[in-house]
C-alpha positions as CSV (number, residue, x, y, z in Angstrom):
1,M,0.0,0.0,0.0
2,A,1.4,3.4,-1.0
3,P,2.0,5.8,1.9
4,V,-0.5,8.7,2.2
5,P,1.2,12.0,1.4
6,A,1.7,14.3,4.5
7,R,0.0,17.1,2.6
8,A,-3.2,15.1,2.4
9,V,-3.1,14.2,6.1
10,L,-2.4,17.6,7.6
11,P,-5.6,19.4,6.6
12,A,-7.7,16.6,8.0
13,A,-5.7,16.7,11.3
14,L,-5.8,20.4,11.8
15,P,-9.3,20.4,13.5
16,L,-8.1,17.7,15.9
17,L,-5.0,19.6,16.7
18,A,-6.9,22.8,17.2
19,A,-9.4,21.0,19.6
20,A,-6.5,19.5,21.5
21,G,-4.8,22.9,21.9
22,H,-8.1,24.4,23.0
23,L,-9.4,21.8,25.5
24,G,-6.3,19.9,26.4
25,P,-5.3,22.3,29.2
26,A,-8.8,22.1,30.6
27,G,-8.0,18.7,31.9
28,S,-6.3,20.5,34.8
29,W,-9.8,20.8,36.3
30,L,-9.7,17.1,37.3
31,P,-8.4,16.6,40.8
32,P,-5.7,14.0,39.9
33,V,-4.3,16.4,37.3
34,R,-4.4,19.4,39.6
35,R,-2.5,17.5,42.2
36,L,0.4,17.1,39.7
37,L,0.3,20.9,39.1
38,P,0.9,22.5,42.5
39,G,1.2,26.0,41.2
40,L,-2.0,25.8,39.3
41,S,-3.9,24.2,42.2
42,G,-2.8,27.1,44.4
43,Q,-0.3,25.2,46.7
44,G,1.5,27.8,48.8
45,R,3.1,28.1,52.2
46,P,2.4,25.1,54.5
47,D,1.4,27.4,57.3
48,H,-1.2,29.3,55.2
49,V,-4.5,28.6,53.6
50,A,-5.7,30.8,50.7
51,L,-9.4,31.7,51.1
52,T,-11.1,32.5,47.8
53,F,-14.6,33.4,46.6
54,D,-16.0,33.3,43.1
55,D,-18.9,34.9,41.1
56,G,-19.4,38.2,42.8
57,P,-19.8,41.0,43.4
58,D,-23.5,40.5,44.3
59,P,-25.3,43.2,46.3
60,R,-27.5,40.7,48.1
61,S,-24.8,38.4,49.4
62,T,-21.3,39.9,49.0
63,P,-21.8,42.5,51.8
64,Q,-22.7,39.7,54.2
65,F,-19.4,37.9,53.4
66,L,-17.5,41.1,54.0
67,A,-19.2,41.5,57.4
68,A,-18.5,37.9,58.4
69,L,-14.8,38.2,57.3
70,D,-14.5,41.4,59.3
71,R,-15.8,39.6,62.4
72,L,-13.4,36.8,61.9
73,A,-10.5,39.2,61.2
74,V,-9.7,37.4,57.9
75,R,-8.9,38.7,54.5
76,A,-9.5,36.8,51.3
77,T,-9.3,36.9,47.5
78,F,-12.5,37.6,45.5
79,F,-12.5,36.4,41.9
80,V,-15.0,38.8,40.3
81,L,-16.9,38.8,37.0
82,G,-16.3,41.9,34.9
83,D,-20.0,42.2,34.0
84,A,-20.9,42.3,37.7
85,V,-18.2,44.8,38.5
86,R,-19.6,47.0,35.7
87,R,-23.0,46.9,37.3
88,Y,-21.8,47.3,40.9
89,P,-18.6,49.2,40.9
90,G,-19.1,50.6,44.4
91,L,-19.4,47.0,45.7
92,C,-16.2,46.1,44.0
93,A,-14.5,49.0,45.6
94,A,-15.9,48.0,49.0
95,I,-14.2,44.6,48.7
96,A,-10.9,46.4,48.3
97,D,-11.7,48.9,51.0
98,H,-12.3,46.0,53.5
99,G,-8.7,44.9,52.8
100,H,-9.4,42.0,50.4
101,E,-7.7,41.1,47.2
102,L,-9.5,41.3,43.8
103,A,-8.9,38.9,41.0
104,V,-10.4,38.1,37.6
105,H,-13.0,35.4,37.0
106,G,-13.8,36.5,33.4
107,W,-16.4,38.9,32.0
108,T,-19.3,36.5,32.2
109,H,-19.6,32.9,33.6
110,T,-19.6,31.0,30.3
111,R,-18.3,27.6,29.3
112,P,-15.8,27.8,26.4
113,W,-16.9,24.9,24.2
114,L,-15.5,26.5,21.0
115,P,-12.1,28.3,20.6
116,A,-12.5,32.0,20.7
117,P,-8.9,33.4,21.5
118,L,-9.7,37.0,20.4
119,R,-12.8,37.1,22.6
120,D,-10.9,35.6,25.5
121,R,-8.2,38.2,25.2
122,R,-10.7,41.0,25.0
123,E,-12.9,39.8,27.9
124,I,-10.2,39.0,30.4
125,A,-8.4,42.3,29.7
126,R,-11.8,44.1,29.9
127,A,-12.5,42.5,33.3
128,A,-9.1,43.5,34.7
129,D,-9.7,47.0,33.4
130,A,-13.1,47.1,35.1
131,V,-11.6,46.2,38.5
132,R,-8.9,48.8,38.1
133,A,-11.5,51.5,37.2
134,A,-13.9,50.5,40.1
135,A,-11.4,49.9,42.9
136,G,-8.1,51.2,41.7
137,A,-6.6,47.8,42.1
138,D,-4.4,45.8,39.7
139,C,-5.2,42.0,39.6
140,R,-2.6,39.3,39.9
141,W,-4.8,36.2,39.4
142,Y,-7.2,34.6,36.9
143,R,-9.6,31.7,37.6
144,P,-11.7,30.6,34.6
145,P,-15.4,29.9,35.1
146,Y,-16.1,26.3,36.0
147,G,-12.3,25.9,36.3
148,I,-12.2,25.2,32.5
149,L,-8.8,26.6,31.6
150,T,-8.6,26.3,27.8
151,G,-5.5,27.1,25.9
152,G,-7.0,30.3,24.7
153,R,-7.9,31.5,28.2
154,W,-4.5,30.5,29.5
155,A,-2.8,32.6,26.8
156,A,-5.2,35.5,27.3
157,A,-4.5,35.5,31.1
158,R,-0.7,35.6,30.4
159,R,-1.2,38.4,28.0
160,A,-3.0,40.4,30.6
161,G,-0.3,39.7,33.2
162,L,-2.4,37.4,35.2
163,R,-1.4,34.0,36.8
164,P,-4.0,31.2,36.4
165,V,-4.9,29.5,39.6
166,L,-7.6,27.0,40.4
167,W,-8.0,25.4,43.9
168,S,-7.2,22.3,46.0
169,A,-10.3,22.1,48.1
170,W,-13.9,23.2,47.4
171,G,-17.1,23.2,49.4
172,R,-19.6,22.1,46.8
173,D,-21.6,25.1,48.0
174,W,-23.4,25.7,44.7
175,T,-26.1,23.1,45.1
176,A,-29.6,23.4,46.5
177,A,-28.8,20.7,49.1
178,A,-25.7,22.5,50.4
179,T,-25.6,23.3,54.2
180,P,-22.9,24.8,56.3
181,D,-22.1,21.3,57.6
182,S,-21.9,19.8,54.2
183,V,-19.7,22.6,52.9
184,L,-17.3,22.2,55.8
185,A,-17.2,18.4,55.4
186,A,-16.4,18.7,51.7
187,L,-13.6,21.2,52.3
188,L,-12.0,19.3,55.1
189,R,-11.8,16.1,52.9
190,D,-9.1,17.7,50.8
191,L,-7.8,20.7,52.8
192,R,-4.2,20.7,53.9
193,G,-1.8,23.4,54.9
194,G,-0.8,25.3,51.8
195,G,-4.1,24.6,50.1
196,T,-6.5,27.0,48.3
197,V,-10.2,27.0,49.2
198,L,-12.9,27.6,46.7
199,L,-16.2,29.0,47.9
200,H,-18.8,31.3,46.3
201,D,-20.1,34.7,47.5
202,S,-23.0,34.7,45.0
203,D,-25.7,32.4,43.7
204,R,-25.6,34.0,40.3
205,T,-24.6,30.7,38.6
206,S,-25.7,28.4,41.5
207,A,-28.9,27.2,43.2
208,P,-30.9,30.1,44.7
209,D,-29.6,31.1,48.1
210,S,-26.9,28.5,48.0
211,W,-24.4,31.1,49.1
212,R,-25.9,31.0,52.6
213,A,-24.3,27.5,53.1
214,A,-20.8,28.9,52.4
215,L,-21.4,31.9,54.6
216,G,-22.6,29.7,57.5
217,A,-19.5,27.4,57.1
218,L,-17.0,30.3,57.4
219,P,-16.6,30.5,61.2
220,A,-16.0,26.8,61.6
221,L,-13.6,26.7,58.6
222,V,-11.5,29.6,60.0
223,A,-11.5,28.0,63.5
224,H,-10.3,24.7,62.0
225,C,-7.5,26.4,60.1
226,R,-6.3,28.2,63.2
227,R,-6.4,25.0,65.3
228,Q,-4.1,23.4,62.7
229,G,-1.7,26.3,62.8
230,W,-2.7,27.5,59.3
231,Q,-3.3,31.2,58.8
232,P,-6.2,31.8,56.4
233,G,-5.7,34.7,54.1
234,P,-5.6,36.0,50.5
235,L,-3.6,34.5,47.6
236,V,-1.2,37.5,47.6
237,E,0.1,36.2,50.9
238,H,0.1,32.5,50.0
239,G,3.4,32.2,48.3
240,V,2.1,30.6,45.1
241,G,4.4,32.7,42.9
242,H,5.0,36.0,41.4
243,R,2.9,37.8,38.8
244,L,3.7,36.8,35.3
245,P,5.3,39.4,33.1
246,V,3.1,41.2,30.6
247,T,4.3,40.1,27.1
248,A,2.1,42.6,25.3
249,S,-0.5,45.3,26.0
250,A,-3.4,44.0,28.1
251,R,-5.7,45.9,25.8
252,P,-6.5,44.0,22.6
């Protein structure tokens, strides 16, 4: 049988290669893969736990998290959506005013089924710009919605000078059945010193009022960390790594 010319194979393979480049990195969402990537899963100082919240700011729930964290004397990192920052710039500023760190969670909470590198660049840079305009804060970190870190979103984050980071323990606080006890139990199954905790300060993309379970779990979570000798705090104090250099203008 005569060999198939390479010029005939390559065009047929291009869609597969593009799909692999787009969705391949998204496998980092899976816990076994994340454990092999300590920087991406947010592994930091062994005496510290990074406390992070996704999906805000939300005028109904975020202020309650800010009040609870004030009572606990804990600061955290809030991964905010650019569209919500645009609608509630004062609330974004309040997060910074309470001493918390702001980070980028995207412009909207979408799943990236198809490659859209130009859109990713535009939306991630736009979200970072919205935070800067609302709170006067530069962001260091990027966490993709649903933890789906595609090749395009990874490249867009790097271009904007952001370091992608996921999590090592989550509370499964987005379901209608979540309770403070269930959230705490889910977290403690995987939480170790140096870990990064994922919770949500909004039910924008979750079951209605599910944020109340995360809010209710906070005092017990902070108490557990302190008993273990782990200081809960924001990613900026966690020792994950330094901000990536900006390779080009953050504005597309």
